[in-house]
N, C-alpha and C positions, 0 to 999 in steps of 0.2 A: 334195348335191341339185341338181338342174337342172330347170327348166320349159320344156316345149317347146310351142310353138303348132302346133296342127293343125285338124282339122274331124272331125266326127261318124263318118265312115267309118274312123278309126284304131282297129285290133284292140285296142290297149289301153284306148282309152276305153271301148268297148264291153263289155270285161271288167269294168272299174271300175263301169260303169253296172248291170250285172247283179249285182254285189255291192251297190251301193246299192238297187236294188229289192227285194233279198231284205231288206235291213236295214228298208227302210221298209214292207215287207209286214207285218213283225212290229210296229213301232212305230205305224203308221197303222192296223193292224187292218182293220177292215170299210170304211175309208174309202180304202184303197189303190187299188182300181178307179177310183174318182171321180178322184183326183189323177194317176193314171197317163196317162189320156186326153189330158192337157196336156203331157207330157212325152216325146213322140215324138222320135226322134232325126233324122228327115228334114228338119226345119226348122231345125237348128241348124248354122250354118257356122263358128262360132268357138269352139273347144275350147283348154283349156290342161291338159296333164298334167304332174305332178310325178314325177320318177324319183329313185329313190335307188340307186345302184349298178346301174343299168339296169333296175331292178324299177319298174313303175307304182305308186305308193303313194296318189295323190290325183288329182282333176280338178274341173273347173268348166267351164263354158259360159257364153256369151251368145248371144241371139238378138234381132233387131230387133223392138221393140214399135211403135214410130212412128217418124217422121222425126228425133226428138230422144232417144229413149229405148230402151235395151236392156234385156232381161229376163235375170237371172242364173238359171241353170238348171244341174241335175245337179251340184250341189257334193257332192264326197264325199272323205274321207280314210279310208284303210284302218285298222281298229281298232289295230293295232300301231305306226301312226304318228301317232296322235292326240296332241294336248297338245304338240306341238313348234312350232307356228305355221306349219304347212304350209297350212292352209286359208286363214290370212290372205294369206300369200304368192300363193296362186292367186287369191283375191279382188283383190287389188293388181294383178296381172297381168292380169285380166280387165278392171279398170277402165281401166287404162293403154291397152290394146288399144281400148276403146270409145272414148277420147278420140282416139286415132290414127284411128279411124274416122268421127270428127266426131259422136259423141254426146255430150250434156251430162248425162246422167241414168242411173242404174241403178234397176230396181225388181225386186223379187222376192217370192216367196211361199214360206212354209214353214208346217208344221203346228205347232199349239199344243203337240203332243208332243215336238216337236224342240228341246228345251230348249238343247241344245249351239249348235245352229244359230242360234237367236234370240240367245244369247249372243255368237256369232261376229259376227253382222251389228251388233249394238249397239256391240260394241268397235270395229267398224271404221267408225263413223260413220252407220250406217244409222238412219232414224228412222221409227217406226211410221206408217202411213197407212191411210186406210179401204182395205178390200179392193177390189180392182180387177178390171174384166172379168169372167172366168168365175168368180171367187172371190167376188165381191159376195154378200153373204148368208149365205157358208159359215162357219158359228160355229168350226170347228175350223182355219182358215186365219188365218195373221198376214201382212200384207203390209208392206214397208218400202221406203224410197227412199233414194238419196243422190245429192245433186247434184255432179257432177265438175268438175274444174278450178278 
């Protein structure tokens, strides 16, 4: 398996995001349109894709939230590749990239129905915080942070 740094114009990233969106449309149900408005690809510059035998199997991204913080976005691992630690490797690579870009904190939002994602973030040292920004007051959102370095 290899990790590749790229941007949101990468065709493999776009294909993985389509798979992610289809998955979230099922798990988020009626809330999907609300969350989808905050996940546009045009504002994402930093993307990591996981490949196995040249096949894209997972992705994640970061985007600037403020001068010190990046937001983790569009984390996804294909169903056949889950349970192998790929998401943790993607997350670690994104955190390392954030440090290289002089950011000191990662934040993220996930839905309460995304049980596997919540477990992933907690396992990787993220702590629950009050919902931020557009997620303030959204009962189905859970927000997390991790200080880097």
